[in-house]
C-alpha positions in Angstrom: 96.2 92.8 69.9 92.7 94.0 70.3 92.3 97.4 72.2 90.3 95.7 75.0 92.9 93.1 75.6 95.7 95.8 75.5 93.8 98.0 78.0 93.2 95.0 80.3 96.9 94.1 80.1 98.1 97.6 80.9 95.6 98.0 83.8 96.5 94.6 85.2 100.2 95.4 85.2 99.6 98.8 86.9 97.4 97.1 89.5 100.1 94.4 90.1 102.7 97.1 90.6 100.5 99.0 93.0 99.8 95.9 95.1 103.5 95.1 95.1 104.3 98.6 96.4 101.7 98.3 99.1 103.0 94.8 100.2 106.6 95.9 100.1 105.8 99.0 102.2 103.9 96.8 104.7 106.7 94.3 104.9 109.4 97.0 105.4 109.0 100.5 106.9 105.2 100.8 106.7 105.2 104.5 105.9 101.7 105.9 106.2 102.1 108.5 103.4 102.9 105.7 101.0 99.9 103.8 102.1 97.7 106.9 101.9 98.9 107.7 98.3 99.1 104.2 96.8 96.0 102.6 98.5 93.4 104.7 96.7 95.3 104.3 93.4 95.4 100.5 93.8 91.7 100.5 94.6 90.9 102.5 91.5 93.1 100.2 89.4 91.5 97.1 90.8 88.0 98.4 90.0 89.1 99.5 86.5 90.4 95.9 85.8 87.2 94.4 87.3 84.8 96.6 85.4 86.7 96.4 82.1 86.8 92.6 82.4 83.1 92.3 83.3 81.8 94.6 80.6 84.3 93.8 77.9 83.0 91.9 74.9 84.2 88.5 73.7 86.2 87.6 76.8 86.4 84.1 78.2 84.4 83.6 81.4 87.6 82.6 83.1 89.1 86.0 82.3 86.1 87.8 83.7 86.0 85.8 86.9 89.7 85.7 87.7 89.9 89.5 87.3 87.8 89.8 90.4 90.2 87.9 92.7 91.7 90.4 95.2 95.5 90.7 95.2 96.2 88.0 92.5 93.6 89.3 90.0 96.3 91.3 88.2 98.5 88.2 87.6 95.5 86.1 86.6 94.3 88.7 84.2 97.7 89.2 82.5 98.0 85.4 82.0 94.5 85.1 80.6 94.9 88.1 78.3 98.0 86.6 76.8 96.1 83.3 76.3 93.3 85.2 74.6 95.7 87.0 72.3 96.8 83.5 71.0 93.2 82.3 70.6 92.1 81.9 67.0 89.9 84.6 65.5 87.2 82.1 64.6 86.9 81.1 68.4 86.1 84.7 69.5 
C-alpha cells in the first residue's frame, strides 16, 4: 500500500472513531468534558483527512470530494482508499 493511502486510511479510521465517540456521548450521558476533549481532536482529524485527500497525488477525484463530507467522510474515504489499493498500477 502506498504511504499516502495508508496515511489516509489511518486518519479516516481515527476520524470515524472520534465522531462515533461524540455521537455516542450525545445520545447517552452528554458529558461536557468528553465533548470538550474529543471535539477539537475530531476537528483536527477531519481537517487532516480533508487536506491529505485534497493535496495527495494520484487520487481519484471521488476520493478527494467524498473526504470533504462531514460526519460520513471517514467512511467514504476508507472505502475509496481500499478501492484505490486494488486499482492497477498502470491506471494511477
